[in-house]
C-alpha positions in Angstrom: -3.7 -7.5 -7.7 -1.3 -6.5 -10.5 2.4 -7.3 -10.8 4.9 -6.6 -13.6 7.9 -8.8 -13.0 11.1 -8.1 -14.9 9.1 -7.3 -18.1 10.8 -6.6 -21.3 8.7 -5.5 -24.3 9.5 -4.1 -27.7 7.9 -3.5 -31.0 10.0 -4.3 -34.1 13.1 -2.1 -33.9 11.5 -0.1 -31.0 12.3 -1.1 -27.4 9.6 0.1 -24.9 10.3 -1.6 -21.6 13.5 -3.1 -20.1 13.3 -4.9 -16.8 10.0 -3.2 -15.9 8.8 -3.9 -12.3 5.7 -2.5 -10.7 2.9 -3.5 -8.3 -0.6 -2.2 -7.8 -2.6 -3.3 -4.7 -6.3 -4.0 -4.7 -8.2 -0.7 -4.2 -5.4 1.6 -5.2 -5.8 4.6 -7.4 -2.6 5.1 -9.6 -1.8 7.9 -12.0 0.5 6.6 -14.8 2.4 9.6 -16.2 5.1 10.2 -18.8 5.6 12.0 -22.0 3.7 11.1 -25.1 5.0 8.0 -26.8 6.8 6.7 -23.7 4.6 3.5 -23.5 1.6 4.3 -21.3 -0.9 2.8 -23.7 1.4 -0.2 -24.3 1.6 -0.8 -20.5 -2.3 -0.9 -20.4 -2.4 -3.3 -23.4 0.0 -5.6 -21.5 -2.4 -5.6 -18.5 -5.5 -6.6 -20.6 -3.2 -8.9 -22.6 -3.7 -7.4 -26.0 0.1 -7.8 -26.2 2.6 -10.0 -24.3 6.0 -9.5 -22.8 9.1 -10.7 -24.6 10.4 -11.8 -21.2 9.2 -11.6 -17.6 5.5 -11.8 -16.9 2.4 -9.7 -16.0 0.1 -11.1 -13.2 -3.4 -9.7 -13.2 -5.4 -11.2 -10.3 -5.5 -15.0 -11.0 -4.2 -14.6 -14.6 -0.6 -14.6 -15.7 0.7 -13.6 -19.1 3.2 -16.6 -19.2 0.5 -19.2 -18.6 -2.9 -17.9 -19.7 -4.6 -19.8 -22.4 -6.0 -17.8 -25.4 -9.6 -19.1 -24.6 -9.3 -17.5 -21.1 -8.4 -14.0 -22.2 -12.1 -12.9 -22.6 -12.7 -13.9 -19.0 -9.8 -11.7 -17.9 -11.1 -8.8 -19.9 -14.6 -9.1 -18.3 -12.9 -8.3 -15.0 -11.2 -5.2 -16.4 -13.0 -2.0 -17.5 -11.2 0.0 -20.2 -11.8 3.7 -20.9 -10.3 5.3 -24.0 -9.7 9.0 -24.9 -11.9 8.7 -28.0 -14.9 7.1 -26.2 -15.3 4.2 -28.8 -19.1 4.3 -28.7 -21.2 2.7 -31.4 -22.7 5.6 -33.3 -25.7 3.6 -34.7 -27.0 2.7 -31.1 -28.3 4.8 -28.4 -26.8 5.0 -24.9 -28.8 2.1 -23.5 -28.0 -0.2 -26.5 -24.3 0.7 -26.3 -24.2 -0.6 -22.8 -26.5 -3.6 -23.6 -24.2 -4.7 -26.3 -21.4 -5.4 -23.8 -23.7 -7.7 -21.8 -25.5 -9.4 -24.8 -22.2 -10.8 -26.2 -21.7 -12.7 -22.9 -25.3 -14.1 -22.8 -26.5 -12.0 -19.8 -30.3 -12.4 -19.3 -32.4 -9.4 -20.4 -33.7 -8.6 -17.0 -30.2 -8.5 -15.6 -29.0 -6.4 -18.5 -31.6 -3.7 -17.6 -30.7 -3.8 -13.9 -27.0 -3.3 -14.6 -27.5 -0.6 -17.2 -29.7 1.5 -14.9 -27.2 1.1 -12.1 -24.2 2.0 -14.2 -26.0 5.1 -15.7 -27.0 6.2 -12.2 -23.3 5.9 -11.1 -22.3 8.5 -13.8 -25.5 10.6 -13.6 -26.9 9.8 -17.0 -30.1 7.8 -16.4 -32.0 10.6 -18.2 -29.9 10.1 -21.4 -30.4 6.4 -22.0 -32.3 6.9 -25.2 -30.0 9.5 -26.7 -27.7 8.8 -29.6 -24.0 9.5 -29.2 -24.2 12.4 -31.6 -26.6 14.1 -29.2 -24.1 14.0 -26.3 -21.3 16.4 -25.2 -17.8 15.1 -25.0 -18.1 14.8 -21.2 -21.3 12.9 -21.5 -19.8 10.5 -24.0 -17.0 9.8 -21.6 -19.4 9.2 -18.8 -21.2 6.6 -21.0 -17.7 5.0 -21.6 -17.2 4.9 -17.8 -20.7 3.3 -17.4 -19.7 0.7 -20.0 -16.4 0.1 -18.1 -18.1 -0.6 -14.8 -21.1 -2.6 -16.1 -19.4 -5.9 -15.3 -18.4 -4.9 -11.8 -14.6 -5.1 -12.7 -11.9 -5.2 -10.0 -9.7 -2.9 -12.1 -10.4 0.0 -14.4 -7.8 1.2 -17.0 -8.3 4.7 -18.2 -6.1 5.7 -21.2 -6.0 9.5 -21.3 -9.7 9.7 -20.6 -9.7 13.5 -20.2 -7.4 14.3 -23.1 -10.2 15.7 -25.3 -12.1 17.5 -22.5 -12.0 20.9 -21.1 -10.5 21.3 -17.6 -13.8 21.5 -15.7 -15.2 18.4 -17.4 -11.9 16.6 -16.9 -12.3 17.3 -13.1 -15.8 15.8 -13.2 -14.6 12.7 -15.0 -11.8 12.2 -12.5 -14.2 12.8 -9.6 -16.5 10.0 -10.9 -13.5 7.6 -11.1 -12.4 8.5 -7.6 -15.9 7.7 -6.3 -15.8 4.3 -8.0 -12.3 3.7 -6.6 -13.6 4.6 -3.1 -15.8 1.5 -3.2 -12.8 -0.8 -3.7 -12.2 -0.9 -7.5 -8.6 -0.3 -8.5 -8.0 2.4 -11.1 -5.0 3.1 -13.3 -5.3 6.5 -14.9 -2.8 7.2 -17.7 -2.2 10.9 -18.4 0.4 13.5 -19.3 -1.7 16.3 -17.7 0.3 17.0 -14.5 -2.0 19.9 -13.5 -5.0 17.6 -13.3 -3.4 15.2 -10.9 -1.8 17.7 -8.6 -5.2 18.3 -7.0 -5.6 14.6 -5.9 -3.8 12.4 -3.4 -2.9 9.2 -5.2 0.1 7.0 -6.1 2.0 8.3 -9.1 4.1 6.1 -11.3 6.3 7.7 -14.0 7.4 5.8 -17.1 10.9 6.8 -18.1 13.7 5.0 -20.0 11.7 1.8 -20.1 11.1 1.6 -16.3 8.4 2.8 -13.8 9.5 5.1 -11.0 7.3 6.3 -8.1 7.2 10.1 -7.9 5.7 12.8 -5.8 4.3 16.0 -7.4 3.8 19.1 -5.4 0.1 19.5 -4.6 -1.7 22.3 -6.4 -2.6 25.2 -4.1 -6.3 26.2 -4.1 
């Protein structure tokens, strides 16, 4: 489903990855860990092809970074849901319209838009908030809207970039539980975080970025 094959990537005067290799299977839940500034967000950008390797390639489903045409990148991104730490909601639109915007730009019929929005909001427990503006929501509710937006196109992969970084521990657990539920239905999830305490409570594959490479690690599970 996802392959990084001998990937080198650097910003001007700043090397990030050297000979990076990793693989994620369909349906896996993967925690991506590492200290701040190590390249977690850059790795996610390479997946949704906001940036490209200097050498090597990234294979995402049927798309490969060394052969994809620019016109096909939007089709790749429709198959990937992305969740950010800062929510990135449109403040001048209510919850329903924030989700509708994602579908309107791809020409989805209005009846189908409504069906998908109600389903996505039901998945995150926010059907009763569809007419609320972002300013009327808590941080956890905003992130749940962001999750609903990420799943609205039924993606095969969700990328979560520090999605609990601005949330209290209890709300962070709720967000992670929602993503685990979505994953249990076959959607792959890559969850970037530097919060080791959060992930000790869950059984999942853990990849640590260090010195430009990804290493599989095992953390001791947190005792209840």
